[in-house]
Residue frames relative to the residue before (quaternion, step in Angstrom):
aa qw qx qy qz dx dy dz
M 1.0000 0.0000 0.0000 0.0000 0.00 0.00 0.00
K 0.6500 0.5234 -0.3282 0.4425 3.56 0.94 -0.88
K 0.6274 0.5384 -0.3574 0.4344 3.56 1.01 -0.63
F 0.6224 0.5468 -0.3169 0.4617 3.51 1.00 -0.83
L 0.6779 0.4836 -0.2704 0.4832 3.57 0.95 -0.91
E 0.5977 0.5507 -0.3394 0.4736 3.65 1.04 -0.58
N 0.6724 0.4925 -0.2627 0.4861 3.49 0.97 -1.08
Y 0.6777 0.4981 -0.3241 0.4331 3.60 0.88 -0.82
W 0.6779 0.4545 -0.3020 0.4926 3.62 1.01 -0.85
T 0.5796 0.5670 -0.3999 0.4274 3.70 1.03 -0.48
I 0.6691 0.4947 -0.2745 0.4819 3.51 0.92 -1.06
K 0.6726 0.5226 -0.3094 0.4228 3.59 0.73 -1.11
L 0.7147 0.4877 -0.2492 0.4350 3.55 0.75 -1.24
N 0.6331 0.5066 -0.3253 0.4866 3.61 1.02 -0.75
E 0.6457 0.4904 -0.3620 0.4599 3.65 0.89 -0.79
V 0.6640 0.5099 -0.3131 0.4484 3.60 0.80 -0.99
K 0.6124 0.5655 -0.3315 0.4420 3.66 1.02 -0.83
E 0.6800 0.5037 -0.2609 0.4645 3.46 0.94 -1.13
N 0.6860 0.4600 -0.2939 0.4811 3.63 0.96 -0.73
L 0.6275 0.5211 -0.3325 0.4735 3.58 0.99 -0.59
E 0.6489 0.4968 -0.3039 0.4897 3.54 1.05 -0.84
A 0.6115 0.5443 -0.3311 0.4693 3.68 1.08 -0.59
N 0.7087 0.3893 -0.2310 0.5411 3.53 1.30 -0.48
N 0.6422 -0.6197 0.2928 0.3432 3.55 1.19 0.79
F 0.4860 0.5934 -0.4896 0.4147 3.56 1.18 0.31
E 0.3372 -0.6914 0.5891 0.2475 3.62 -1.27 0.55
V 0.0914 -0.8443 0.5268 -0.0370 3.57 -0.51 1.21
F 0.1188 -0.7401 0.6604 0.0449 3.45 -1.12 0.94
L 0.1869 -0.7764 0.5959 0.0848 3.61 -0.92 1.02
V 0.0331 0.8039 -0.5901 0.0667 3.63 -0.70 1.06
N 0.5469 -0.6471 0.4462 0.2883 3.56 -1.23 0.41
N 0.8321 0.0152 0.0379 0.5532 3.63 0.87 -0.61
V 0.7158 -0.4557 0.3172 0.4235 3.54 -1.39 0.11
E 0.6117 0.5318 -0.3745 0.4503 3.68 1.05 -0.56
E 0.6650 0.4994 -0.3040 0.4646 3.59 0.91 -0.76
A 0.6071 0.5792 -0.3134 0.4447 3.51 1.19 -0.77
R 0.6384 0.5070 -0.2826 0.5055 3.49 1.05 -1.03
E 0.6667 0.5062 -0.3091 0.4513 3.64 0.82 -0.96
V 0.7221 0.4577 -0.2954 0.4264 3.59 0.67 -0.91
V 0.5654 0.5644 -0.3446 0.4930 3.64 1.30 -0.53
L 0.7609 0.4219 -0.2031 0.4492 3.56 0.64 -1.12
Q 0.7935 0.3274 -0.1772 0.4814 3.62 0.95 -0.78
K 0.7711 0.3305 -0.2093 0.5023 3.61 1.23 -0.17
I 0.7275 0.4107 -0.2312 0.4986 3.51 0.81 -1.03
W 0.6779 0.5147 -0.3020 0.4293 3.54 0.78 -0.99
P 0.7247 0.4349 -0.3012 0.4416 3.68 0.68 -0.81
A 0.6149 0.5553 -0.3463 0.4401 3.56 1.26 -0.46
I 0.7909 0.2630 -0.1710 0.5254 3.64 1.04 -0.53
T 0.1864 -0.8442 0.4884 0.1186 3.65 1.17 -0.12
P 0.0249 0.8288 -0.5577 0.0383 3.60 0.61 1.03
V 0.3376 -0.7162 0.5793 0.1936 3.53 -1.27 0.72
S 0.7583 0.1964 -0.0751 0.6171 3.62 1.23 -0.77
V 0.0044 -0.7873 0.6129 -0.0670 3.41 -1.24 0.80
S 0.0170 0.7697 -0.6369 0.0409 3.45 -1.29 0.79
W 0.1949 -0.8047 0.5509 0.1052 3.56 -1.17 0.08
G 0.4167 -0.6528 0.5722 0.2698 3.60 -1.33 0.30
G 0.6558 -0.4872 0.3726 0.4401 3.55 -1.21 0.17
S 0.1781 0.7719 -0.5746 0.2057 3.59 -0.55 1.17
R 0.3090 -0.7381 0.5729 0.1772 3.56 -0.71 1.15
T 0.5871 0.5718 -0.3595 0.4462 3.60 1.11 -0.64
F 0.6166 0.5399 -0.3367 0.4637 3.61 1.00 -0.82
K 0.7142 0.4282 -0.2908 0.4712 3.63 0.82 -0.76
Q 0.6443 0.5528 -0.3194 0.4210 3.43 1.09 -0.70
T 0.6409 0.5181 -0.3143 0.4712 3.54 1.22 -0.44
G 0.4549 -0.7056 0.4165 0.3490 3.58 1.33 -0.35
L 0.4709 0.7079 -0.4265 0.3085 3.52 1.35 0.09
Y 0.5123 0.6228 -0.4142 0.4221 3.52 1.22 -0.51
D 0.7224 0.4402 -0.2486 0.4717 3.59 0.67 -1.02
E 0.6671 0.5047 -0.3154 0.4481 3.59 0.97 -0.68
L 0.6739 0.4824 -0.3223 0.4575 3.57 0.96 -0.72
K 0.6458 0.5596 -0.3299 0.4013 3.51 1.04 -0.63
K 0.6370 0.5359 -0.2898 0.4723 3.51 1.43 -0.38
M 0.6285 0.5887 -0.3151 0.3988 3.47 1.28 -0.39
D 0.5570 -0.6220 0.4514 0.3149 3.52 -1.25 0.55
L 0.2922 0.7655 -0.4821 0.3101 3.57 0.44 1.32
K 0.3931 -0.5736 0.6093 0.3810 3.50 -1.33 -0.04
V 0.0767 -0.8136 0.5760 -0.0209 3.47 -0.44 1.34
I 0.1322 -0.7397 0.6565 0.0667 3.55 -0.95 0.98
D 0.0672 -0.8426 0.5333 -0.0338 3.47 0.04 1.41
T 0.1428 -0.8168 0.5549 0.0673 3.62 -0.26 1.29
Y 0.5304 0.6018 -0.4152 0.4291 3.67 1.32 0.30
V 0.4543 0.7028 -0.4903 0.2433 3.63 1.11 -0.34
P 0.4086 -0.7043 0.5291 0.2387 3.60 -0.91 0.92
G 0.7979 0.3932 -0.2325 0.3933 3.47 -1.34 0.32
L 0.4365 0.6906 -0.4469 0.3644 3.63 1.24 0.18
S 0.4669 -0.6282 0.5445 0.3016 3.50 -1.15 0.59
K 0.6834 -0.4784 0.3686 0.4102 3.55 -1.22 0.34
D 0.6900 0.4873 -0.2596 0.4681 3.58 0.99 -0.86
E 0.6700 0.4963 -0.2953 0.4665 3.50 1.07 -0.77
A 0.6279 0.5150 -0.3138 0.4919 3.65 1.17 -0.73
M 0.6670 0.4966 -0.3210 0.4532 3.60 0.95 -0.71
E 0.5957 0.5812 -0.3110 0.4590 3.54 1.18 -0.71
L 0.6513 0.5018 -0.2921 0.4885 3.49 0.96 -1.03
R 0.6617 0.5056 -0.3232 0.4494 3.63 0.91 -0.89
R 0.6079 0.5374 -0.3367 0.4777 3.59 1.12 -0.58
K 0.6908 0.4724 -0.2880 0.4655 3.55 0.83 -0.97
S 0.6140 0.5898 -0.3482 0.3923 3.58 1.02 -0.62
L 0.5898 0.5817 -0.3682 0.4222 3.54 1.25 -0.26
F 0.6973 0.4628 -0.2734 0.4742 3.61 1.23 -0.24
V 0.4738 0.6914 -0.4565 0.2986 3.64 1.16 0.20
D 0.6045 -0.5505 0.4289 0.3842 3.50 -1.34 0.18
L 0.8194 0.0612 -0.0342 0.5690 3.60 1.07 -0.65
Y 0.0881 -0.7988 0.5933 0.0460 3.57 -0.79 1.06
V 0.2150 -0.8123 0.5365 0.0788 3.58 -0.73 1.09
T 0.1321 0.8028 -0.5646 0.1389 3.53 -0.80 0.89
G 0.3773 -0.6479 0.5679 0.3397 3.49 -1.44 -0.08
T 0.3648 -0.6760 0.5771 0.2774 3.53 -1.25 -0.52
N 0.4737 -0.6500 0.5017 0.3185 3.56 -1.17 0.59
A 0.8275 -0.0840 0.0658 0.5513 3.65 0.91 -0.67
I 0.1180 -0.7667 0.6205 0.1147 3.52 -1.19 0.56
T 0.3533 -0.7467 0.5161 0.2263 3.65 -0.54 1.08
E 0.6227 -0.5500 0.4113 0.3749 3.60 -1.19 0.51
N 0.6879 0.4865 -0.3026 0.4455 3.62 1.08 -0.60
G 0.6371 -0.5989 0.3091 0.3741 3.56 1.35 0.11
A 0.5552 0.5377 -0.4578 0.4394 3.69 0.86 0.92
L 0.3367 -0.6973 0.5899 0.2290 3.39 -1.44 0.48
V 0.1221 -0.7870 0.6032 0.0439 3.48 -1.12 0.99
N 0.0105 0.8511 -0.5170 0.0905 3.52 -0.59 1.11
L 0.1483 -0.7907 0.5911 0.0584 3.62 -1.13 0.66
D 0.0855 -0.8308 0.5499 0.0009 3.62 -0.55 1.04
M 0.4628 -0.6424 0.5268 0.3093 3.46 -1.37 0.30
I 0.7714 0.3001 -0.1332 0.5452 3.53 0.89 -1.12
G 0.4434 -0.6894 0.4576 0.3445 3.58 0.92 -0.93
N 0.4886 0.6851 -0.4508 0.2977 3.56 1.16 -0.03
R 0.6492 0.5234 -0.3182 0.4510 3.51 1.08 -0.83
V 0.6978 0.4157 -0.2768 0.5135 3.64 0.77 -0.92
G 0.5982 0.5492 -0.3903 0.4338 3.68 0.98 -0.50
A 0.6712 0.4880 -0.3119 0.4627 3.62 0.97 -0.86
I 0.6135 0.5413 -0.3543 0.4528 3.55 1.04 -0.74
T 0.6833 0.4976 -0.2612 0.4661 3.55 0.98 -1.00
F 0.8223 -0.1572 0.1820 0.5157 3.65 0.56 -0.94
G 0.5762 0.6064 -0.4158 0.3570 3.67 -1.05 0.68
P 0.7614 0.3209 -0.1391 0.5458 3.50 0.14 -1.45
K 0.5399 -0.6024 0.4768 0.3441 3.60 -1.13 0.70
F 0.8024 0.0592 0.0100 0.5938 3.58 1.02 -0.92
V 0.1887 -0.7329 0.6414 0.1259 3.65 -1.15 0.56
L 0.1182 -0.7584 0.6380 0.0613 3.49 -1.19 0.83
V 0.0710 -0.8089 0.5836 0.0109 3.48 -0.59 1.17
L 0.1574 -0.7957 0.5829 0.0481 3.47 -0.79 1.16
A 0.0556 0.8570 -0.5000 0.1113 3.65 -0.44 1.17
G 0.3331 -0.7200 0.5685 0.2178 3.58 -0.86 0.91
R 0.6626 -0.5287 0.3545 0.3947 3.51 -1.26 0.36
N 0.5695 0.6159 -0.3712 0.3983 3.62 1.17 -0.42
K 0.6083 0.5679 -0.3657 0.4167 3.56 1.23 -0.27
I 0.5481 0.6477 -0.3650 0.3832 3.61 1.29 -0.35
V 0.0074 0.7886 -0.6126 0.0520 3.57 -0.76 1.06
P 0.6684 -0.5389 0.3428 0.3813 3.64 -1.15 0.46
D 0.7952 -0.1430 0.1603 0.5670 3.57 0.77 -0.95
F 0.7788 -0.4040 0.2073 0.4327 3.54 -1.35 0.04
E 0.6132 0.5633 -0.3162 0.4546 3.53 1.07 -0.91
A 0.6832 0.4169 -0.3110 0.5125 3.61 0.92 -0.75
A 0.6101 0.5120 -0.4004 0.4531 3.67 0.94 -0.31
V 0.6318 0.4824 -0.3588 0.4893 3.67 0.94 -0.56
T 0.6658 0.4883 -0.3355 0.4536 3.54 0.86 -0.71
R 0.6310 0.5381 -0.3324 0.4492 3.61 0.99 -0.71
I 0.6920 0.5334 -0.2351 0.4259 3.44 1.03 -0.92
K 0.7374 0.4286 -0.1966 0.4835 3.37 0.96 -1.18
E 0.7678 0.3848 -0.2022 0.4706 3.62 0.96 -0.80
Y 0.7886 0.2533 -0.1703 0.5338 3.50 1.21 -0.24
A 0.7541 0.4325 -0.2410 0.4315 3.58 0.42 -1.17
A 0.6864 0.4697 -0.2974 0.4688 3.60 0.83 -0.89
P 0.6670 0.4829 -0.3231 0.4665 3.73 0.80 -0.78
A 0.6585 0.4867 -0.3172 0.4785 3.54 0.94 -0.94
N 0.6766 0.4550 -0.3326 0.4739 3.70 0.80 -0.70
A 0.6307 0.5229 -0.3614 0.4452 3.58 0.93 -0.59
M 0.6231 0.5153 -0.3252 0.4903 3.58 1.16 -0.59
R 0.6444 0.5508 -0.2836 0.4482 3.46 1.05 -0.98
L 0.7255 0.4050 -0.1925 0.5221 3.56 1.04 -0.87
D 0.3978 -0.7589 0.4431 0.2636 3.64 1.29 0.00
K 0.2348 0.7998 -0.5042 0.2255 3.48 1.06 1.04
K 0.4022 -0.7086 0.5273 0.2410 3.53 -1.05 0.63
T 0.3489 0.7105 -0.5299 0.3043 3.59 0.42 1.25
P 0.6603 -0.5091 0.3794 0.4012 3.63 -1.23 0.50
C 0.6530 0.5646 -0.3460 0.3675 3.60 0.81 -0.81
T 0.5982 0.5907 -0.3349 0.4256 3.52 1.23 -0.51
K 0.6653 0.4656 -0.2772 0.5135 3.51 1.38 -0.44
T 0.7997 0.3243 -0.1291 0.4885 3.60 0.99 -0.85
S 0.3734 -0.7352 0.4711 0.3132 3.64 1.26 -0.44
S 0.6766 0.4203 -0.2995 0.5253 3.60 1.25 0.22
C 0.5460 -0.6232 0.4587 0.3210 3.51 -1.23 0.62
H 0.1544 -0.7895 0.5871 0.0901 3.59 -0.99 0.81
N 0.3469 -0.7430 0.4745 0.3202 3.56 1.34 0.08
C 0.0684 0.8966 -0.4265 0.0972 3.45 1.01 1.11
E 0.3981 -0.6840 0.5529 0.2607 3.52 -1.34 0.12
S 0.3184 0.7917 -0.4754 0.2142 3.56 1.22 0.29
P 0.4924 -0.6228 0.4944 0.3539 3.71 -0.93 0.69
D 0.6966 0.4588 -0.3137 0.4537 3.64 1.03 -0.31
R 0.3310 0.7853 -0.4657 0.2385 3.54 1.28 0.19
I 0.2438 -0.8086 0.5203 0.1261 3.55 -0.72 0.98
C 0.6094 0.5934 -0.3030 0.4297 3.60 1.38 -0.22
N 0.2611 0.8375 -0.4442 0.1819 3.61 0.47 1.12
V 0.8184 0.1691 -0.0197 0.5489 3.55 0.92 -1.00
W 0.1913 -0.7894 0.5802 0.0600 3.49 -0.58 1.30
T 0.0575 0.7591 -0.6468 -0.0453 3.72 -1.17 0.39
I 0.1094 -0.7288 0.6712 0.0799 3.46 -1.32 0.65
T 0.0788 -0.8027 0.5905 0.0262 3.54 -0.58 1.16
E 0.2007 -0.8382 0.5052 0.0431 3.43 -0.17 1.44
K 0.8001 0.0192 -0.0223 0.5992 3.55 1.19 -0.56
S 0.3933 -0.6714 0.5360 0.3276 3.57 -1.12 0.40
F 0.0009 0.7620 -0.6469 0.0312 3.47 -1.12 0.99
P 0.4642 -0.2902 -0.8189 0.1725 1.44 -1.37 2.08
K 0.7116 -0.4279 0.3440 0.4384 3.55 -1.24 0.35
G 0.8350 0.1924 -0.1598 0.4900 3.54 -0.91 1.06
R 0.4142 0.6908 -0.4873 0.3372 3.71 1.18 0.03
I 0.7621 0.3022 -0.1479 0.5532 3.53 0.85 -1.03
K 0.0960 -0.8037 0.5871 -0.0100 3.49 -0.66 1.17
I 0.1041 -0.8313 0.5459 0.0124 3.57 -0.67 1.08
V 0.1431 -0.7574 0.6278 0.1089 3.53 -0.95 0.95
L 0.1906 -0.7732 0.6017 0.0614 3.52 -0.57 1.28
I 0.1627 -0.8108 0.5622 0.0072 3.47 -0.66 1.34
N 0.3804 -0.7626 0.4851 0.1959 3.60 -0.73 1.11
E 0.5260 0.5482 -0.4065 0.5075 3.58 0.96 0.99
D 0.3901 -0.6455 0.5617 0.3401 3.58 -1.32 0.24
L 0.0342 0.8112 -0.5711 0.1205 3.46 -0.70 1.27
G 0.7869 0.2811 -0.2271 0.5002 3.61 -1.21 0.42
I 0.5786 -0.5422 0.4906 0.3613 3.47 -1.33 -0.58
C-alpha cells in the first residue's frame, strides 16, 4: 500500500509543479522538511542573497526549522512572532515586513492547475504575497493541494480557518463547532481573500513543495 501512495504523490506533485511553473512560479520539489531546509539555504538563498527577511504566521515554516536558522543569520530580521508586543507594535512590524528582500510564508491551498488561494485576518500575509517584498518564499506540504478553486474555498472555510481559530484561541463560533458560520465576531479571521494565478514578475514567488503533510 505504501508503494501505491508513494507513486500517487510522485505523480500528483510533479503535475502540480509543472502547472505552477507554467504560471511563472519557481518551484522546488522535495521529499521532507530536511530537504526543504537544505534547498532553501543552499539553492534559493544564494541565488537571491537577501539582506532583510520577515515572515507571516506559518506552522510549516516552523516545522522546516527555517525559523530558527534564519534568526541565527546576519540579517535584518523583522520578527512578527516576538511575544509581548502591544497591538500597535505588532501592526508596525507587519507594515515594515512588506519592505523586506524576502518574505517567508505558507499557503492555505494550491490548486492542481497551479494557483495559490489564501484567506487572512489582517491581510499582511496575503499583502506580502501580492506586492512589496522583492521575493516571496512559500513553503507548502502536499496536503495543501486541492483540485480547484471551489475545493480550495471549502478546505479553507471548513478546515483551515476553524483549525487556525482554535490554534489562536479566537472567540468565534467555528471554534465550538469546527464549521464556518460566516460570523460577525470581532475575532473573525476570515477577512481578506487572494487568488494568485501567476507570479509577477516571473520567479518572484518561489514555492517549495514538500512531500509530507504539514501545517494546517
